[in-house]
SEKEPA-373454 format. One record per residue: chain; x, y, z of N, C-alpha, C, O in turn. Coordinates in pm, whole numbers. Layout:
BEGIN
   chain      n_x      n_y      n_z     ca_x     ca_y     ca_z      c_x      c_y      c_z      o_x      o_y      o_z
       A        X        Y        Z        X        Y        Z        X        Y        Z        X        Y        Z
...
This chain:
BEGIN
   chain      n_x      n_y      n_z     ca_x     ca_y     ca_z      c_x      c_y      c_z      o_x      o_y      o_z
       A    -1382    -2153      974    -1319    -2030      925    -1204    -1988     1015    -1108    -1927      967
       A    -1210    -2019     1145    -1102    -1985     1235     -974    -2055     1191     -865    -1997     1200
       A     -984    -2179     1145     -865    -2251     1097     -804    -2180      977     -682    -2167      969
       A     -888    -2132      885     -837    -2060      770     -767    -1932      814     -662    -1896      760
       A     -825    -1863      912     -766    -1739      961     -629    -1766     1021     -534    -1691      996
       A     -617    -1874     1100     -488    -1906     1159     -385    -1938     1052     -271    -1893     1061
       A     -424    -2014      950     -332    -2044      841     -292    -1916      770     -175    -1898      735
       A     -387    -1826      747     -357    -1699      681     -258    -1618      763     -164    -1560      707
       A     -277    -1613      895     -185    -1539      981      -46    -1600      973       53    -1527      969
       A      -37    -1732      972       93    -1798      957      161    -1757      827      282    -1733      825
       A       85    -1749      720      143    -1720      590      194    -1576      578      287    -1551      502
       A      135    -1483      651      181    -1345      640      296    -1316      734      362    -1212      721
       A      322    -1404      828      420    -1377      931      558    -1346      876      633    -1268      936
       A      594    -1406      763      730    -1392      712      759    -1256      650      869    -1235      599
       A      664    -1164      653      676    -1041      578      791     -948      604      879     -939      518
       A      799     -877      718      882     -759      727     1022     -785      777     1056     -745      889
       A     1105     -849      697     1241     -877      739     1340     -794      658     1338     -797      535
       A     1424     -721      724     1527     -641      658     1661     -674      722     1670     -687      844
       A     1763     -688      642     1894     -728      692     1945     -626      793     1949     -506      764
       A     1985     -673      912     2046     -592     1016     1960     -471     1051     2014     -366     1088
       A     1831     -483     1041     1743     -371     1072     1607     -427     1109     1579     -545     1090
       A     1525     -342     1162     1389     -381     1197     1294     -328     1092     1298     -210     1058
       A     1209     -414     1039     1112     -374      939      971     -399      990      949     -486     1075
       A      878     -322      939      737     -337      977      652     -341      852      672     -262      760
       A      558     -433      848      463     -441      737      324     -464      793      308     -513      905
       A      225     -427      714       85     -441      755       14     -529      653       45     -526      534
       A      -81     -608      701     -154     -699      614     -304     -683      636     -352     -672      749
       A     -375     -683      525     -520     -668      526     -580     -799      474     -550     -839      362
       A     -664     -865      554     -723     -992      515     -871     -971      487     -943     -913      569
       A     -917    -1019      373    -1057    -1000      335    -1117    -1130      283    -1051    -1213      220
       A    -1245    -1145      312    -1323    -1257      261    -1445    -1199      192    -1521    -1124      253
       A    -1462    -1233       63    -1572    -1179      -17    -1572    -1026      -13    -1677     -963      -12
       A    -1452     -969      -11    -1439     -824      -11    -1457     -759      124    -1441     -637      137
       A    -1491     -837      226    -1513     -784      360    -1390     -808      448    -1340     -920      455
       A    -1343     -704      512    -1225     -719      597    -1258     -808      717    -1357     -785      786
       A    -1173     -908      740    -1192     -997      854    -1076     -989      953    -1089    -1034     1067
       A     -964     -932      911     -851     -921     1003     -749     -821      949     -737     -801      829
       A     -677     -760     1040     -561     -678     1006     -446     -723     1094     -465     -763     1209
       A     -325     -716     1039     -207     -762     1113      -92     -665     1096      -72     -608      989
       A      -17     -649     1203      108     -575     1201      220     -671     1237      215     -735     1342
       A      320     -682     1151      430     -774     1173      561     -696     1172      589     -620     1079
       A      640     -716     1275      769     -648     1288      877     -752     1308      859     -846     1385
       A      989     -737     1238     1094     -836     1252     1228     -789     1204     1241     -683     1142
       A     1328     -867     1233     1463     -838     1186     1538     -970     1167     1509    -1069     1233
       A     1634     -968     1076     1717    -1084     1051     1855    -1036     1010     1868     -945      929
       A     1959    -1097     1067     2095    -1065     1027     2173    -1195     1011     2112    -1301      999
       A     2303    -1188     1011     2383    -1307      986     2379    -1409     1097     2415    -1525     1076
       A     2336    -1367     1217     2343    -1457     1332     2210    -1487     1398     2198    -1587     1470
       A     2109    -1404     1377     1986    -1422     1452     1865    -1366     1375     1880    -1296     1275
       A     1747    -1399     1425     1624    -1342     1373     1524    -1330     1487     1532    -1402     1586
       A     1431    -1239     1471     1323    -1224     1568     1203    -1162     1497     1217    -1093     1396
       A     1086    -1186     1551      965    -1138     1486      851    -1129     1586      843    -1208     1681
       A      763    -1031     1564      643    -1018     1646      523     -996     1555      534     -935     1449
       A      409    -1046     1599      283    -1036     1525      175     -981     1619      161    -1026     1732
       A       99     -884     1569      -17     -833     1641     -133     -826     1542     -127     -751     1444
       A     -237     -904     1566     -347     -916     1471     -481     -902     1543     -498     -951     1655
       A     -575     -836     1476     -713     -826     1523     -803     -890     1419     -785     -867     1299
       A     -900     -971     1462     -990    -1034     1367    -1135    -1022     1413    -1164    -1008     1531
       A    -1223    -1027     1315    -1367    -1023     1343    -1438    -1107     1238    -1435    -1075     1119
       A    -1502    -1216     1284    -1569    -1310     1193    -1711    -1334     1242    -1739    -1433     1309
       A    -1800    -1244     1209    -1941    -1255     1244    -1956    -1266     1396    -1961    -1165     1465
       A    -1963    -1388     1449    -1981    -1404     1594    -1848    -1419     1667    -1846    -1425     1790
       A    -1737    -1426     1593    -1606    -1440     1655    -1527    -1311     1638    -1529    -1250     1532
       A    -1459    -1270     1743    -1368    -1158     1733    -1262    -1172     1841    -1284    -1237     1943
       A    -1148    -1111     1818    -1042    -1123     1917     -910    -1076     1861     -905    -1008     1759
       A     -804    -1112     1929     -669    -1074     1889     -580    -1197     1886     -606    -1297     1953
       A     -474    -1188     1807     -371    -1291     1805     -236    -1221     1815     -207    -1131     1735
       A     -154    -1260     1909      -19    -1206     1920       80    -1321     1915       58    -1427     1973
       A      190    -1298     1846      293    -1401     1834      431    -1342     1850      455    -1227     1813
       A      522    -1420     1905      661    -1379     1923      752    -1499     1894      720    -1611     1932
       A      862    -1475     1826      959    -1580     1802     1098    -1519     1793     1115    -1406     1748
       A     1198    -1595     1837     1337    -1554     1823     1422    -1679     1805     1386    -1788     1851
       A     1536    -1662     1739     1622    -1777     1715     1753    -1736     1651     1786    -1618     1642
       A     1826    -1837     1605     1957    -1816     1544     1950    -1842     1394     1865    -1917     1346
       A     2042    -1778     1322     2050    -1798     1178     2195    -1821     1137     2287    -1755     1185
       A     2213    -1917     1045     2342    -1940      982     2316    -1970      835     2280    -2083      800
       A     2334    -1868      748     2302    -1884      607     2154    -1909      590     2071    -1834      642
       A     2119    -2017      516     1979    -2054      498     1923    -2129      618     1803    -2156      625
       A     2008    -2163      712     1965    -2246      824     1914    -2160      939     1983    -2070      986
       A     1792    -2187      982     1733    -2119     1097     1717    -2219     1211     1683    -2335     1189
       A     1741    -2171     1333     1721    -2254     1452     1636    -2176     1550     1688    -2088     1619
       A     1506    -2205     1559     1423    -2133     1655     1465    -2166     1798     1514    -2275     1826
       A     1444    -2069     1888     1475    -2090     2029     1351    -2081     2116     1328    -2166     2202
       A     1271    -1978     2094     1147    -1966     2172     1036    -1910     2084     1060    -1825     1998
       A      914    -1958     2106      798    -1920     2027      677    -1913     2118      660    -1995     2208
       A      592    -1813     2094      466    -1806     2167      358    -1751     2076      384    -1662     1994
       A      237    -1803     2089      121    -1755     2015        4    -1750     2114      -30    -1850     2177
       A      -58    -1632     2124     -167    -1613     2220     -289    -1562     2146     -282    -1462     2074
       A     -402    -1632     2163     -529    -1588     2109     -605    -1517     2221     -639    -1578     2322
       A     -631    -1388     2199     -694    -1308     2304     -844    -1311     2300     -909    -1213     2338
       A     -902    -1422     2256    -1047    -1436     2258    -1090    -1473     2399    -1008    -1477     2490
       A    -1216    -1498     2418    -1267    -1534     2549    -1318    -1678     2545    -1423    -1702     2485
       A    -1248    -1775     2605    -1131    -1756     2689    -1002    -1742     2608    -1002    -1768     2487
       A     -895    -1702     2674     -766    -1685     2608     -696    -1820     2597     -697    -1901     2689
       A     -634    -1842     2479     -557    -1964     2457     -413    -1926     2423     -389    -1827     2354
       A     -318    -2004     2472     -179    -1973     2442     -100    -2101     2418     -127    -2206     2477
       A       -1    -2090     2331       92    -2198     2303      233    -2143     2314      265    -2041     2252
       A      316    -2208     2392      455    -2168     2406      544    -2289     2380      520    -2398     2432
       A      648    -2268     2298      739    -2377     2263      883    -2330     2282      920    -2222     2238
       A      962    -2411     2348     1106    -2389     2359     1178    -2499     2282     1141    -2616     2289
       A     1282    -2459     2208     1349    -2551     2117     1490    -2586     2160     1559    -2507     2225
       A     1529    -2705     2123     1668    -2749     2128     1705    -2786     1986     1675    -2896     1940
       A     1771    -2693     1915     1791    -2710     1772     1656    -2696     1703     1585    -2598     1723
       A     1622    -2795     1621     1490    -2793     1556     1397    -2896     1618     1305    -2944     1552
       A     1419    -2929     1744     1331    -3019     1818     1260    -2941     1927     1324    -2873     2008
       A     1128    -2950     1929     1049    -2884     2032     1063    -2964     2162     1010    -3075     2174
       A     1134    -2906     2260     1162    -2977     2384     1059    -2951     2493     1028    -3040     2572
       A     1006    -2828     2497      910    -2793     2600      789    -2727     2534      803    -2625     2466
       A      672    -2783     2555      548    -2732     2495      448    -2707     2607      416    -2798     2684
       A      398    -2584     2615      301    -2549     2718      175    -2496     2650      180    -2397     2578
       A       64    -2562     2673      -66    -2522     2619     -154    -2476     2736     -174    -2550     2832
       A     -206    -2355     2726     -295    -2302     2830     -424    -2251     2767     -419    -2183     2665
       A     -541    -2283     2825     -557    -2381     2934     -527    -2522     2884     -527    -2546     2764
       A     -501    -2615     2974     -470    -2753     2933     -581    -2812     2848     -698    -2777     2864
       A     -543    -2901     2756     -641    -2963     2668     -735    -3054     2745     -697    -3114     2846
       A     -857    -3063     2697     -954    -3154     2757     -909    -3299     2737     -842    -3329     2638
       A     -944    -3388     2829     -902    -3529     2819     -941    -3595     2687     -870    -3683     2637
       A    -1054    -3553     2630    -1101    -3616     2505    -1059    -3538     2381    -1111    -3563     2272
       A     -964    -3443     2395     -924    -3360     2282     -874    -3444     2164     -901    -3411     2048
       A     -804    -3551     2192     -744    -3632     2087     -838    -3727     2017     -799    -3794     1921
       A     -963    -3736     2064    -1058    -3830     2003    -1080    -3796     1856    -1116    -3683     1822
       A    -1059    -3893     1769    -1081    -3875     1626     -967    -3806     1553     -975    -3785     1432
       A     -862    -3770     1625     -748    -3703     1562     -636    -3802     1529     -622    -3906     1595
       A     -556    -3769     1427     -436    -3846     1399     -339    -3821     1514     -305    -3706     1540
       A     -294    -3925     1584     -215    -3904     1706      -84    -3830     1679      -15    -3855     1581
       A      -52    -3737     1770       79    -3672     1768      178    -3761     1841      153    -3803     1954
       A      290    -3790     1777      393    -3875     1835      520    -3794     1859      534    -3685     1803
       A      613    -3844     1941      736    -3768     1969      811    -3725     1843      869    -3617     1841
       A      810    -3808     1740      884    -3772     1618      823    -3653     1545      889    -3589     1463
       A      698    -3622     1574      633    -3509     1508      682    -3374     1560      653    -3270     1501
       A      756    -3376     1670      813    -3252     1724      962    -3240     1694     1030    -3154     1749
       A     1013    -3327     1605     1155    -3326     1569     1173    -3276     1426     1092    -3304     1338
       A     1284    -3199     1405     1315    -3144     1272     1198    -3062     1218     1154    -3080     1105
       A     1148    -2972     1303     1031    -2891     1268     1056    -2745     1303     1154    -2711     1369
       A      964    -2661     1255      968    -2518     1285      830    -2475     1332      728    -2527     1286
       A      827    -2381     1424      700    -2322     1462      646    -2244     1342      721    -2219     1248
       A      517    -2205     1342      459    -2138     1225      532    -2010     1184      544    -1982     1065
       A      580    -1933     1281      648    -1808     1247      784    -1834     1184      816    -1778     1079
       A      866    -1918     1248      998    -1951     1193      986    -2019     1057     1070    -1999      969
       A      881    -2101     1040      864    -2175      915      853    -2082      796      912    -2109      691
       A      779    -1974      810      758    -1887      695      868    -1782      680      884    -1724      572
       A      943    -1759      789     1068    -1685      772     1161    -1767      684     1225    -1714      593
       A     1168    -1897      713     1253    -1987      634     1211    -1989      489     1296    -1986      400
       A     1080    -1996      461     1031    -1999      323     1070    -1871      249     1111    -1877      134
       A     1057    -1755      314     1093    -1628      250     1244    -1617      232     1291    -1560      134
       A     1318    -1672      327     1464    -1670      316     1511    -1756      199     1596    -1715      121
       A     1453    -1877      187     1489    -1964       75     1446    -1903      -58     1516    -1916     -158
       A     1331    -1836      -59     1285    -1772     -182     1380    -1663     -226     1387    -1630     -345
       A     1455    -1605     -130     1548    -1499     -164     1682    -1547     -216     1762    -1466     -263
       A     1709    -1677     -209     1840    -1727     -248     1856    -1740     -399     1964    -1711     -452
       A     1751    -1782     -469     1761    -1811     -612     1627    -1780     -677     1527    -1847     -649
       A     1623    -1680     -762     1497    -1638     -823     1434    -1750     -906     1312    -1755     -920
       A     1516    -1838     -963     1464    -1946    -1046     1406    -2061     -964     1333    -2145    -1016
       A     1439    -2064     -834     1387    -2170     -747     1317    -2111     -626     1314    -2173     -519
       A     1261    -1993     -643     1196    -1924     -531     1078    -2003     -475     1044    -1989     -357
       A     1016    -2086     -558      898    -2159     -515      928    -2306     -483      835    -2383     -458
       A     1052    -2344     -484     1087    -2485     -466     1130    -2511     -322     1249    -2514     -292
       A     1033    -2529     -233     1068    -2558      -94      951    -2626      -24      836    -2612      -63
       A      985    -2699       81      886    -2764      166      922    -2733      310     1037    -2752      350
       A      825    -2686      388      853    -2643      524      773    -2727      624      650    -2731      616
       A      842    -2796      718      773    -2875      820      730    -2787      936      813    -2722      999
       A      600    -2783      965      545    -2692     1066      487    -2771     1183      417    -2871     1165
       A      519    -2724     1304      464    -2783     1426      406    -2670     1511      478    -2577     1548
       A      278    -2677     1542      211    -2569     1615      201    -2596     1764      156    -2509     1840
       A      243    -2714     1808      220    -2756     1945       97    -2846     1956       87    -2930     2045
       A        4    -2826     1862     -118    -2907     1858     -130    -2988     1731     -206    -3085     1726
       A      -56    -2951     1628      -66    -3021     1501       67    -3016     1427      152    -2931     1455
       A       82    -3108     1335      202    -3116     1251      157    -3121     1106       76    -3207     1070
       A      209    -3029     1023      176    -3028      881      292    -2972      801      382    -2909      856
       A      288    -2995      671      387    -2938      579      319    -2834      491      201    -2847      458
       A      393    -2730      455      354    -2639      350      452    -2659      236      572    -2633      251
       A      403    -2704      122      487    -2738        7      465    -2636     -104      355    -2625     -157
       A      571    -2562     -138      562    -2462     -243      614    -2518     -375      708    -2597     -377
       A      553    -2475     -484      598    -2511     -618      566    -2395     -711      481    -2312     -678
       A      633    -2387     -827      605    -2276     -919      461    -2279     -969      407    -2385     -999
       A      400    -2163     -976      265    -2155    -1031      267    -2179    -1180      172    -2234    -1236
       A      377    -2139    -1246      396    -2166    -1388      511    -2264    -1402      589    -2285    -1309
       A      522    -2326    -1520      634    -2414    -1547      763    -2334    -1539      767    -2220    -1587
       A      870    -2390    -1479      994    -2315    -1463     1046    -2253    -1592     1097    -2141    -1591
       A     1033    -2325    -1705     1085    -2273    -1831     1014    -2146    -1875     1069    -2066    -1950
       A      889    -2127    -1827      812    -2011    -1867      820    -1897    -1765      767    -1789    -1789
       A      885    -1922    -1652      881    -1824    -1544      935    -1689    -1585      875    -1586    -1554
       A     1048    -1687    -1655     1109    -1560    -1693     1016    -1481    -1786     1003    -1360    -1771
       A      953    -1551    -1881      863    -1482    -1974      739    -1430    -1901      688    -1322    -1931
       A      690    -1510    -1804      573    -1466    -1729      605    -1340    -1651      525    -1246    -1647
       A      722    -1336    -1588      762    -1217    -1514      775    -1097    -1606      734     -986    -1571
       A      832    -1119    -1723      853    -1009    -1817      722     -951    -1866      713     -832    -1894
       A      619    -1037    -1877      491     -992    -1929      393     -954    -1818      278     -917    -1846
       A      437     -964    -1693      347     -939    -1583      287     -800    -1588      358     -702    -1615
       A      158     -789    -1562       90     -660    -1562       86     -599    -1422       42     -485    -1405
       A      133     -675    -1322      132     -622    -1187      242     -519    -1171      342     -522    -1244
       A      225     -430    -1080      324     -324    -1056      348     -314     -906      262     -263     -834
       A      463     -361     -856      573     -423     -930      542     -569     -964      446     -625     -911
       A      622     -631    -1053      599     -771    -1088      621     -862     -967      685     -823     -870
       A      569     -982     -974      577    -1077     -863      620    -1214     -914      612    -1243    -1033
       A      664    -1297     -821      688    -1438     -847      572    -1515     -784      553    -1509     -663
       A      497    -1586     -865      377    -1654     -816      406    -1800     -784      456    -1875     -868
       A      375    -1839     -661      395    -1977     -617      261    -2039     -579      169    -1970     -534
       A      251    -2169     -599      138    -2246     -548      183    -2317     -421      296    -2363     -412
       A       94    -2325     -323      129    -2389     -196       25    -2495     -162      -95    -2473     -177
       A       72    -2610     -114      -17    -2718      -70       -6    -2735       81      104    -2731      137
       A     -119    -2753      145     -125    -2783      287     -131    -2935      302     -222    -2998      250
       A      -33    -2993      372      -25    -3138      386      -33    -3174      534       68    -3168      604
       A     -152    -3213      585     -166    -3247      727      -97    -3379      757     -101    -3472      676
       A      -33    -3387      874       40    -3508      911      -12    -3567     1042      -35    -3687     1051
       A      -32    -3482     1143      -80    -3533     1272     -146    -3420     1350     -121    -3302     1326
       A     -231    -3460     1446     -300    -3364     1531     -431    -3314     1473     -502    -3238     1538
       A     -465    -3355     1353     -586    -3308     1286     -691    -3420     1282     -660    -3537     1304
       A     -815    -3380     1254     -921    -3476     1231     -939    -3494     1081     -978    -3399     1013
       A     -912    -3611     1028     -918    -3632      882    -1052    -3594      820    -1057    -3551      704
       A    -1160    -3609      894    -1292    -3581      839    -1338    -3437      863    -1449    -3400      825
       A    -1252    -3357      925    -1288    -3217      947    -1307    -3146      813    -1226    -3162      723
       A    -1415    -3069      801    -1448    -3008      672    -1341    -2909      625    -1314    -2899      506
       A    -1282    -2836      719    -1177    -2741      681    -1054    -2814      629     -996    -2774      528
       A    -1015    -2920      698     -899    -2999      654     -926    -3059      516     -839    -3056      429
       A    -1044    -3113      497    -1077    -3172      368    -1077    -3067      257    -1032    -3094      146
       A    -1127    -2947      288    -1130    -2842      187     -989    -2799      148     -960    -2775       31
       A     -900    -2791      247     -763    -2748      219     -686    -2853      140     -600    -2819       58
       A     -716    -2980      164     -639    -3087       98     -701    -3134      -33     -631    -3186     -119
       A     -832    -3115      -49     -899    -3168     -167     -935    -3061     -269     -983    -3094     -378
       A     -912    -2935     -236     -948    -2827     -327     -869    -2836     -457     -750    -2864     -457
       A     -938    -2813     -568     -871    -2812     -698     -787    -2687     -716     -700    -2683     -803
       A     -811    -2585     -634     -736    -2460     -641     -634    -2455     -528     -673    -2466     -412
       A     -506    -2440     -558     -406    -2435     -452     -406    -2298     -383     -464    -2201     -432
       A     -340    -2293     -269     -309    -2164     -208     -210    -2094     -299     -116    -2157     -349
       A     -228    -1966     -322     -140    -1889     -410      -64    -1785     -328     -124    -1713     -248
       A       67    -1778     -347      151    -1680     -278      233    -1604     -381      308    -1664     -457
       A      219    -1473     -383      298    -1388     -471      410    -1323     -390      385    -1249     -295
       A      536    -1353     -428      652    -1292     -365      701    -1174     -448      687    -1174     -571
       A      760    -1074     -382      825     -966     -454      941    -1022     -536     1007    -1117     -494
       A      965     -962     -651     1082     -999     -730     1208     -942     -664     1309    -1011     -653
       A     1199     -817     -619     1313     -753     -555     1330     -805     -413     1233     -834     -344
       A     1456     -815     -370     1486     -860     -236     1469     -747     -135     1491     -630     -166
       A     1429     -784      -14     1434     -695      100     1533     -756      197     1499     -850      269
       A     1653     -704      200     1758     -770      275     1783     -907      212     1804     -915       91
       A     1783    -1015      292     1808    -1148      237     1682    -1223      195     1692    -1340      156
       A     1565    -1161      201     1441    -1235      177     1360    -1173       64     1379    -1058       26
       A     1268    -1255       13     1162    -1204      -75     1034    -1202        7      993    -1304       62
       A      972    -1088       14      855    -1073       99      727    -1111       25      714    -1079      -93
       A      633    -1178       91      504    -1207       28      424    -1078       10      416     -997      102
       A      366    -1061     -109      287     -940     -136      137     -970     -133       58     -889      -85
       A       98    -1087     -184      -44    -1122     -189      -58    -1272     -170       21    -1350     -224
       A     -158    -1314      -95     -184    -1455      -69     -333    -1481      -89     -417    -1403      -43
       A     -366    -1590     -156     -505    -1630     -174     -523    -1772     -119     -451    -1864     -158
       A     -619    -1787      -29     -647    -1918       31     -789    -1958       -5     -884    -1899       47
       A     -807    -2058      -92     -942    -2102     -125    -1004    -2176       -6     -938    -2259       56
       A    -1127    -2146       24    -1199    -2214      132    -1331    -2266       77    -1369    -2236      -36
       A    -1400    -2345      157    -1530    -2395      112    -1636    -2286      115    -1748    -2306       68
       A    -1600    -2169      170    -1692    -2057      174    -1661    -1951       68    -1746    -1869       36
       A    -1540    -1954       13    -1493    -1850      -77    -1343    -1837      -62    -1279    -1924       -3
       A    -1286    -1730     -114    -1141    -1711     -110    -1103    -1602      -10    -1157    -1491      -12
       A    -1009    -1636       78     -952    -1537      168     -832    -1473       98     -743    -1543       52
       A     -830    -1341       90     -724    -1268       23     -649    -1183      125     -709    -1106      199
       A     -517    -1197      128     -431    -1121      218     -336    -1037      134     -267    -1090       46
       A     -331     -906      159     -243     -817       84     -156     -736      180     -201     -693      286
       A      -32     -717      140       64     -642      221       63     -496      182       45     -462       65
       A       83     -410      281       99     -268      255      205     -213      349      240     -276      449
       A      256      -96      316      358      -35      399      297       52      508      367       97      599
       A      165       77      500       96      159      596      -20       80      655      -69      -13      592
       A      -66      117      774     -181       47      831     -303       59      740     -326      166      683
       A     -381      -49      725     -502      -42      642     -595       67      689     -615       85      809
       A     -652      140      595     -744      250      631     -876      195      683     -965      273      718
């Protein structure tokens, strides 16, 4: 379940971006109707740069803790270039990942505490090429929201290469409905406000254990991850409003709000 929570946190990270301003959004994560995490995400994006911070608290039966993330980088149109990224899990013990970039290549990766010598046993090996032409989890979903904001008819047509420092995977978005029907679906939508619904696939590449039950559930599930983007733009991006992640235990639901969850 911790893996699902981390993926959920990655997916909400792209939320609060406003052109030339700082925006804040709150996310409520629930499993079987029970709150398992809350997140506050603050960020800004303009013509030259972007930055974002994440502060999340989670509680999963015997697990509880905090997750904080920070990222900053450069922007040129649809092109993002991360510069520095950090993600810290405030559980006991504390784990942290820090990445410094040269373009879209991760040049310096610091994992604390250091990995155990047998950490790689049974995992698909991480190779130098897996840290090239990639984005950290936070920059990756800023990029997805930015691309979604460029063309309403292709809001779901993107693939994002993600590198966490420990694993390499792709998130592949596609329309939840056939493109020809998208306009009619939006027009008939009963949601208020209407949304653009995308399906997302998790594609593991390296650093994972192929036989891990969570990995198998994410890749073999008949139900895709679902992401609903706002129809209206917030600055240059479309913000995610609702996300559903099917798990072998049930569905994790993440919803955005403008105020902290009660």
